N, C-alpha and C positions, 0 to 999 in steps of 0.2 A: 106427524113425522117431522123430526128436526131437520132444519135446513143444512145441506152439506156444503162445506167450504170448498172452493176450488183448490186443485192440487198446486202447491207451490214447491218447486224443487229445492233441495237443500243447497245452501250456499257452498261455493267451491272451497275446499279446505287445503288443497295441495297445488303445487306447480305441475304443469304438464311437462312431458319429456322434452318437447320442443323449446319451451321456455328455459329449461335448465341448460340445454345445449347452446342456446343463444347467449346466455350469461357466461358459460364457459368459454365460448369463442371470443366474447368481448374481453374477458379477463386475460386470455391468451394473447390477444393483440396488444393489450396494454403492457403485458410483460415483455413482448417482443420489442417494444419501443423503449421501455424503462431500463431493463437489465443491461443492455450494451452500454448505455450512458453511465450507469452506476459502476460497471466494471472498469471503464476508462477512467472515471474519476478516482476509483480505488487505486488503480495502478499509478495514476499521476501523484497521488498522495504518498505512495511508497517511494516513488522516484524523488520527491521533494525531501522525504525523510533520509534517504540514502545520501543525497547531496549535502544536506545539513550535517550528517555524520561525518562525511568526508572533509567538510570545512572545519568542523571541530577537531577532527583528528590531525589535520594539517597544522592548525594553530598549536595543538598540544605537542606535536613533533618539534615545531620551531621553539616553543618555550622550553621543552626538555633539552634541546641542543644548547640553548643559551645558558641555562642553569647548570648544565653538566659538562660544558666545554667540548661538546661533540662537534665534529667537522663534517662537511658534506661527504656523503658516501657511507657514513657509519650506520650500521643497522640498529634498529630500536625495536624492542618487543612491546606488546600491548600492555603488559603489567607495568612497565616503566612509564607509560603514557597515562595510566589511570589517574594518577594524582593531579594531572593537568587538565582533566576533563570535568565538566560540570556533572555533578552526581545525578542531576535530573535529565541529562541527555540520553537519547536512545543508545548511542554508542557505549556509554558507561554502563547502563542498565543491562544491555544484552551481552556484555563481555566482549565487545569488538566484533559482533556479528551484524550483518545487514538484515533487511526486511525479509529475506528469503532463507536466512540461517547460514549464509556463507560468511567466512571470516574475512575481515578487512586485512589488507596488508599485501606484500611486505611493507614495513615502514622503514624508510631510509631517510636520513637527514639530508636536506637539500632537494628532495623531490616530493611531489605530492603523492598521497596514497592513491593507488588506482581503484577504479570501479571494478568490483568482482565481475568476471566475464559473464557468468550466468545471469547475474542481476542486469547487466547491460543488455543481454540478449532478450530477457523476459520483458524488459520495459521499453525496448526500442520502438515498439509500435505505438507507444503512448507519448513519448517525448522526442523532440528532434535530436539528431546526433550532436548538435552544438551545445545541448543542455549539459552534457558531460565534459565538454572541451577542456576545462582546466585540470580534470582528473583522468585523462586518458593517456 
């Protein structure tokens, strides 16, 4: 009679339910840490973009006023400012809209363009109030 080999169990081929739950909990905890930081950074970049647009628009208003003999208090429309903006700037490419789709303006010679109110409200938790100070 041939010799019988001892029983050897098959190797494990799958994860147990507990192992899967532990992995999901670890991934969830990592997301709880990473996502808020990502959202804050994303909003801070939007705020920087809006401020850069406002600086560019202010310079365009001043250049427009100089070249067209406009005086303080004269209104200016965005189409008149377009040729004074860099074509690669966000303000030019978006047609005078900010990161949230709100229109910049009104544009008045002698005053800085204001921050759109919704934009300021949405980004107030990310940047300090003095961040907007020249454009309020």
